[in-house]
C-alpha positions, 0 to 999 in steps of 0.5 A, a space after each residue: 652626707 657624714 652621719 655621728 654618732 655619740 654614745 653617752 654611756 662610751 664617754 670618757 672620764 674625760 671632759 672630751 666627749 666621743 662622737 662616730 662619724 661614718 659617711 653615708 648618702 641615704 639618711 636612713 635605709 633598710 632598718 630590719 627591726 621586728 614590729 611591735 604591737 605598739 611602742 616600746 616604754 623608754 624607746 624614745 627617737 628625737 628628730 630635729 626637722 631642718 636640715 636633719 629630715 629634711 634636705 632643705 632648710 625651709 624657713 626660707 620658704 616661710 613668708 613665700 607660704 605666706 603670700 600665697 595664703 594671703 592671695 597677695 598681689 605682684 607688689 604685695 609679695 615683692 614687698 613682704 620677700 623683700 622685709 625677709 631678704 633685709 632681715 635674713 642678711 642682717 642674722 647672717 651679719 650677726 650670727 657672723 660677728 657673734 661666732 667670730 668673737 667666739 673664737 676670739 682669744 679673749 672669748 673663755 666660755 663654754 660650748 654651752 655659754 658659747 650657744 647661747 650666745 648664738 641663740 640670742 642673735 636668733 632670738 634676736 632677728 626672730 623679734 624684729 620678724 614678728 615686727 615686721 608681719 613678713 609670715 602673716 597669714 601662714 597655715 594654720 592646718 597640717 592639712 591646709 598645709 598639705 595641700 599647698 605643698 602638694 599643688 605647688 611645686 616650688 614648696 614641694 621641692 624646697 620640702 622634700 625628705 632625705 632619700 629613707 627619712 619618712 620610711 626609717 620613722 615609721 620603720 622606728 615606730 612598728 619597731 617600739 621607737 617613739 617618735 618626735 621632732 625637736 625643732 626651732 622651725 616656725 610652723 607646726 603645720 608645715 613640720 607636720 605635712 612635710 614629715 608626718 603625713 609621710 611618716 604615716 603613708 609608711 606606717 604599714 598597717 597604721 593609715 590611721 594612726 601619724 606615728 608622731 608622739 609629739 611636736 616641741 616647736 615654735 610658732 607663729 600667729 595669724 598676724 606673722 607673731 612669732 611665740 618661742 617655745 624653742 628658742 635654741 640649743 639651750 631649750 632642745 637641750 632642756 627638752 632632751 634632759 626632759 624626755 631622758 628624766 620622764 622616760 627612764 621613770 616611766 620605763 623603771 630606769 631602763 630607756 634610751 634617747 637617741 636625738 639626730 640634729 644637723 647643726 650646731 644648734 642641735 649640739 646640745 642636745 646631743 651629748 644630753 640624749 642618750 646616742 647622740 646623731 648628727 647627720 651632714 658635713 655642718 662646718 661651725 660644728 666641727 668648729 665647735 667640736 675641735 674649739 670645745 673638746 668633743 672630738 669626733 671618731 669614726 662608726 667603724 671604731 664604735 663596731 671594732 670595739 664591740 660598742 652598741 649598747 645592744 642595740 641593733 645597727 641598721 645599714 644600709 644598701 652602698 655602705 657600710 653600718 649607717 646607723 642604730 634603732 
């Protein structure tokens, strides 16, 4: 995968944004940080979930989980999954049309307006998902979700984390970073079961503590109705902006907020954070970056320039510098 890092502290005076990039196989590996007694004021590690922490997007898994929990027979399962498939196809069609319109010569909006247009597509289809009821029956507790994942091979495979993810987040927490999640995922119990529980297992000497301070995401009620709190890029950007403001206020103006994401939905949030890291080979992100003047540069370039802002570099076993924490 490709890892991109954006450092707001070193932005050029022009409108272009510098994003630093490096080839990397693991997620985050071998973080050489000294343990602290607790998280340090003003140090926040904020993660997207699907495709950033997980290898796969877990959204298509939700109707399957709902079918298991609801005890669907074969006919009911086919009906539920058939409804989901039609909605998924509708989303992909509408998304493609909206994206094509954004890259036409007639569109003159800025990056954030363009991302808002894609959010509108997602919100519209989400309303149709709610009306369909195909998510009715999802577990409401992370313990229930964790038990389901443990008992079903299909769920375990679909919710696997990127190699090194859980260990890296746990070690960052031990080093004083406060982990949190900002995700457009619809199922907080799934985020907790798939991410927070493995992180807890790696938290040395803190097995009783779940080192995941906050999870900001959407939610689904027992009828399968989605409640949108983080509908898309704009909401993620606003949340990160709030974290940055509150972090600086609580830390006396000295703070660092890192945001990790993998898609165009994360781009605004990465620009808003002090440091943004983009994981993956998203063609959409690359095309958006080119279209709206976000310059991609190598992480090695930052090292040659002497950048770092006092943040220790992190290495993995197989590659050059991978991440900062």
